[in-house]
N, C-alpha and C positions, 0 to 999 in steps of 0.2 A: 490387859492390853497395854503395851508400852506407849507412853505419851512423850512427845519430843518437843514440847514447848514449855515455857516457864510461866507459872501463875504469878506474874508480877502485879504491881499496883494498877497498871492500865487494864489488865485482864479483868480485875475486880470492878473497875469503873465501867467497862463494857457490860459485865453482868449486871451491875447496879442499873445501868441505863435500861436494859431490857426488862428488869423486874419492875422499875418505876413506870416505864412507858406503858406497861400492860395493866396498870391500875385503872383500867377502863370501867369504872363502876357502873356506867350506863349500859354496857354492852348486853348483858343478859336481860335488860328490861327496857331497851330503847323503844321497841314497838309499843310496849305497854305505856311508856311515857308519852309517846305521841298520841295514842288513843285517849289518854287522860285529858288531853287538851281539846277534846270534842272534835277531832278531825276524823275524816273517813279513811277507810283502807286505801281508796283511790288516792287521796291526798298524801297519805304516808308513803305510798309507792312513788308519788311525784317527787317527794323529798329525797328518797333514795336515788331516784333518777338524776336529780339536780346534782347531788354529790358525785355521781359517776361521770356526769357530763363535765363537771369542774375538773375532775381528775384526768379525764381523756384529753381535755383541751390544754392542760398545763403540765402534764407529767414529764414529757421529754424536754420541753423548754426549761422546766425547773431543774432537771438532771444536768443539762448543759450549763445552766447558771451556777449550780453547785460546784461542778468541776472547774469552771472558769473563775468564779468569784471567791470560792472557799467553802469547803464542806462543813467545817464547824460552824461558820457563820450561817450557812443555810439551815443547819439543825436548830440553832437558836432562834432563827426566824420562824421555823416551823412550830416550835413549842410556844412562841409567843402568840401565834395564831390559834393554837389549841386552847390556851388558857382564855383568850378573848372569846372563843366560841363557847366555852363552858359558862362564861358569865352571861352571855346573851341567851343561851339555852335556858338558863335559870329564870330569867325574867320574861321569856317568851310565853305568850298566852294564845296566839292566834297562828293560823297556817301561814299567813303572809310574813309575819315576824320570824317564824321558824325557818324561813328560807335563808335569812342572813346567817345564822350560826352554822347551818349545814354547808354553806359555801365557805365559810371561814375554816370549818373543819376539813373540807376537801383541800383547801389551800395548804393547810398544815400537813396533810398527808402527802401532797405532791412534793414538798420540800424535804420530807423525811425518807420516803421509800427509796431505797437504793443508796441513800447518802451515807447512813451509818454503816451499812455493810461495806461500802467502799473504804471507809476509814479503817474498819477491822482488817480488811485484806491488804491495805497499804501497810498497816502496822506489822502484819505477818511477813510481807515482802521485805520490809526494811530490816526485820530481825532474822531474816532467812528461815522462816518457819512455813514457807508456802506449802510444803508437803503435809502440813497439819490443818489445811483449810477446813476440811469437813469436820474433823474432831473439834477444832477450836470454835468454829461458828456454831456447831451443834451443841456445844456446852453452854455458850453464851445464850443461845436461843432457848435452851432448857430452862434458864432462869426467867426468861420472858413468860414461858408457860406456867412456871411456878407462881409468877406474879399474877397471871390470870386466875389461877386457882384460888389464891388468897383473895383477890379482887371479888370473885363471885360471892364468897362468904360475907365480906365486909359490905358489899352492895345490898345483899339481902338484909343484913342487920340495919343498915341505914334506911331502907324503905320501910321496915317494920317499925323502927323507933320513930321516924318522922311522919309515917303515913303519907309520904309525899315523894313521888318519883323525881320531882325536880331537884330535890336535896342532894341527889347523887352527883350532880354536876359541881356544886359548890365544894363538896368534899374532895372531888377529883382534882381541884386546883392544887391541893397541897402536894401530892406526889409529883405533879408536873412542874411545880416551882422548884422542888428539890432536884428534879432531873435537869432543869435549866441550869442550875448551879453545877451539877455534876458535869454537864456538857461544857460549861465555860471553863472547867478545870482541865479539859483535855489539852495535851501539848499542841502549840500553835501549828507545828509542821504537819499535823493531820489535816490542815486546811487544803493541802495539795501543793502543787508547784507554785501557785500564785499566793504568796503570803500577804502582800499588801495590795489593797484594792485600788487600781487605777483604771480608768475607762479604756485607755488605749491597750493596755495589757489584756483587759477583759475581752475586748473585741478580737484581738489576735487569738486568744485562747478559745474563744467561741468558734472561730473559723476552723481552728485545728481540730477541735472536738468533732465538728461536722464532717471534716475530711476523714477522721479516724473511723467514724460511724459508717460513712459511705464505703470505705475500704473493706470493712468487716462483713457488711451485708452482701458483698459480692461473692462471699464464701458459702458454699452449700452447706458445709458442716455447721456453720454458725446459725443459718436459718433453721436447720433441722433441730438444733439444740433449743432455740426459742420456741419452736412448735411443741416439742416434747415438754418443755417446762411450763409453758403457758396454757396448753390445752387442758392439763390435769389441774393446775392451780385455779384456772378459770372455772372449771367444772365444780371444784371444791367450793370456791367462793360463792358461786351462784346457787349452791344447794344447801350450804351449811346452816343457814338461818331457818330452813324448814324443820330442823331438829327441835326448835323451841316449841312450836304448837304441838308437835308429836309428843314431846316429853310432858307438857302440861296436861294434855288430854289423858295420857296414861297415868300420870302421877295423881291427878284428882280422883281417879277411880280406885287408888290404893287405900286400904283400910289402915292408914297411919295418920297421926296428928289430927284426929277427928274432933278434938276438943277446941280447936281454934277456927276462926273464920276462913272461908274459902280463899280470900285474897292473900292472907298471911300464910296459909297453908301452901298455896301455890308458890309464893315467894320463897319460903324456906326450902321447898323441894327443888325449885329451879336452881337456887344457890348451891345446894348440896350436890346436885347431879352435875352441874357445870364444874364445881370444885373437883369432883372425881374425874371428869373428862380431862381437865387440864393437868391433873396429876399424871394421867396416862401419856398425854402429849409431851410433858416435860421429860419423862423417862424415854419417850420415843426419840425426841431430839438429841438427847444425850448419847443414844445408841447408834446414831446415824453413821459415825466413823467406823464403828465395828461392823455395821451392816455393809458398808462399801468393801471392807476387807473380806467379808464372807462371800460377796458376790463377784469379787475380782476386779471391778472397775467402777468408776462413777457412771459411765454410760450404761453398763449392764444394770446397775442398781436403779437408774432412772427408768429403764424399760420394764423391769420386773414390778416396780411400784406403780407405774402407769397402768399396766394391765390389771393388777390386783385391785386398785381403786375403781376402775371402771366396772369390774365384775362385781365388787361389793356394792357399787351404786345401783346396778341393775337388780341385784339380789334384794336391796332395800326396798325398791319399788314393788317388786313382785310379792314380797312378804307382807308389805303394808296392804296391798290390794286384796290379800287373803286374810286380813285382819290379825296378822301375827305381829302385833305392834312391838312387843318386847324384844323379839329377835331382830326386828327391823332396826330398833334403837341400838342394839349391840352392834350391828353391821355399820351403822352411822358412826358410832364411836370408833370402830376400826378404821374407818376412812379418815377421821381426825388424826388418829395415831400415825397411819401410814404417810399422810401428807407432811407430818412433822419429822418423819424420818427422811422423807424425800426432799423437802425444801432445802436443808443445808447442802445436800448433794448437788442440787440444781444450781444454787447460788455459787458454790465453789467451782462447779464446771464452767459457768459463765466467766467467773473471775480468771480461771486458768486459760481459757481460750480466747480472751479478748485483750485489748490494750489497756494497761493499768492506769494510764493517765486520764482515760475517759470512762473509768469503771462506773461512776455514778450514773452516767448517761446510759450505758448498756444495761444497767440494773433498772433504770427508769423505763427503758423500752420494754424490758421484761414485764414490769408492773403494769404498763399501759396495755400491752397485748393481753395480759391476764384479765384486766378490767373489761 
């Protein structure tokens, strides 16, 4: 497949960003971490809800602020909140204290989602590589998924060696500090049109972004695009964590690693299975450009993947109901893979159909509707 963009230094910085950002050592074990603090499933659910409420309240305003005040600055702000949340997670021992880091993590999310993608598409626009949006973003996203794969193995090793779920947060600070440095090295012009922060300019930019958003949402094609993008990704995000207990229940029954304790055995198996899943999703993201060429257009690719994911989701539920757990897990992994083919297509489509100066805001709207 011919590629029409250059893998320059900034390309590798974008890839490094995704790889380091996805060193989320807590992700495969976050629910187990919460339960280790002697909180109930109800309280764990409340913490998840608090994070989603934080995101929904701040998502679009954060996108507007990033477009108006500077995207690179917003990203540095985001990673500062992530690092602070990891520190508080590590020292948290009660449900009440855990509310603080979950809010800090949510704030980090709202200043990150959409912002880095907007910088990538700005970089492509300046270099006249707009026709490579799906291929370029798909390849950088594949590095994110590769980072998740490695992260799953490292997290399992940390939990086994420390016998402490909290330790994963301290170790997660290291790649996030490295990514903070990586982001700080991005060229200043990727901040967007407003290079130097001044309140008057910020206010004017804020108003312009709102006007741009208003114009776009009067177009039926934009509304249909958002519904197509967010309906599927919302389904994926709301269902993907159910894979964890399904895997754990199935894995514990397998006649492997019987010489070690149940906790360590479960930890090893979760790490290995998630490592395998993310290898699949990394390859899926890398192939998204080829997929759009096979289907003929971004729009057709989105429609095909939408129906495939919904059918696989229904099939997963039916198979699990009839105790066919292994096949159900396979379909769940298929959903992961298709979503990672689909996501670069959806993001590229939003970037091509909206106004570039307010792209962070449009992608933040996409993220909020998904939540």
